[in-house]
C-alpha positions in Angstrom: -0.3 -0.2 -0.4 2.9 2.2 0.4 4.3 1.3 -2.8 0.7 2.2 -4.4 1.3 5.9 -2.7 4.3 7.1 -3.1 3.6 6.0 -7.0 0.0 8.4 -6.7 2.2 10.8 -4.9 4.9 10.6 -7.9 1.6 11.1 -10.5 0.6 14.0 -8.3 3.9 15.8 -8.8 4.4 15.0 -12.0 0.7 15.9 -13.3 1.4 19.1 -11.2 4.8 20.1 -13.1 2.8 19.5 -16.9 0.6 22.1 -15.4 2.3 25.0 -14.2 5.3 24.4 -17.3 2.4 25.2 -19.6 0.9 27.5 -17.4 4.5 28.9 -17.5 4.9 28.8 -21.4 1.5 29.8 -22.3 1.4 33.0 -20.1 4.8 34.1 -21.8 5.0 37.0 -23.7 7.0 37.3 -27.6 8.9 39.3 -27.9 6.2 40.8 -31.0 3.4 41.3 -28.5 6.4 42.7 -26.2 7.0 44.9 -28.8 3.8 45.9 -30.7 2.7 46.9 -27.1 5.9 49.0 -26.3 4.7 50.6 -29.7 1.2 51.0 -28.6 1.7 52.7 -25.6 4.0 55.1 -27.7 1.1 56.2 -30.2 -0.9 56.3 -27.3 1.9 58.6 -25.8 2.1 60.7 -29.1 -2.0 61.3 -28.4 -2.0 62.3 -24.8 1.2 65.1 -25.8 -0.9 66.2 -28.3 -3.8 66.1 -26.3 -1.9 68.7 -23.9 -0.3 70.6 -26.0 -3.7 71.6 -28.4 -5.4 72.3 -24.5 -2.7 74.6 -23.1 -3.5 76.4 -26.4 -6.8 76.6 -26.4 -6.5 77.9 -22.8 -3.9 80.6 -23.6 -6.8 81.9 -27.1 -9.1 81.7 -24.1 -7.2 83.7 -22.5 -6.7 86.5 -25.2 -10.5 86.4 -25.8 -11.4 86.9 -21.3 -8.5 90.1 -22.2 -10.0 91.4 -24.8 -13.2 90.7 -24.3 -13.6 92.7 -21.0 -11.1 95.9 -22.7 -14.4 95.5 -25.6 -16.6 95.6 -22.1 -15.2 98.6 -20.2 -14.4 100.5 -23.6 -19.2 100.2 -23.2 -19.1 101.0 -20.3 -17.5 104.4 -21.0 -19.6 104.6 -23.7 -23.1 104.2 -22.3 -21.8 106.9 -19.3 -20.6 109.9 -22.3 -24.3 108.5 -22.9 -25.7 109.0 -20.0 -23.7 112.5 -19.1 -24.9 114.0 -22.6 -28.4 112.8 -22.4 -28.3 114.7 -18.8 -26.4 116.9 -20.0 -29.5 117.6 -23.0 -32.1 117.3 -20.7 -30.9 120.3 -18.9 -30.4 122.6 -21.7 -34.3 121.6 -22.9 -35.2 122.2 -19.2 -34.0 125.4 -19.3 -35.2 125.9 -22.3 -38.5 125.0 -21.3 -38.0 127.9 -18.7 -37.9 130.4 -20.6 
């Protein structure tokens, strides 16, 4: 019976060894697969870098547009203030003429 147990143990160990070897062989990446993956990573890195550059450019452009919009808003406010002053002067002159 001890011989039978030893034979079972040997076969179990052999089966486990074969299974481990099969897993190791099937789990290994080939050089071609690794190179392909590296190319994909490099392509994605380039896309990310380009997207970041585009975002920075858009941010700078938005900053310029904002500055220009603020400048135009200030000019419009100044023009509105001048128009208000002119309207007040006109109204004062009209009232003065009406009193005469």
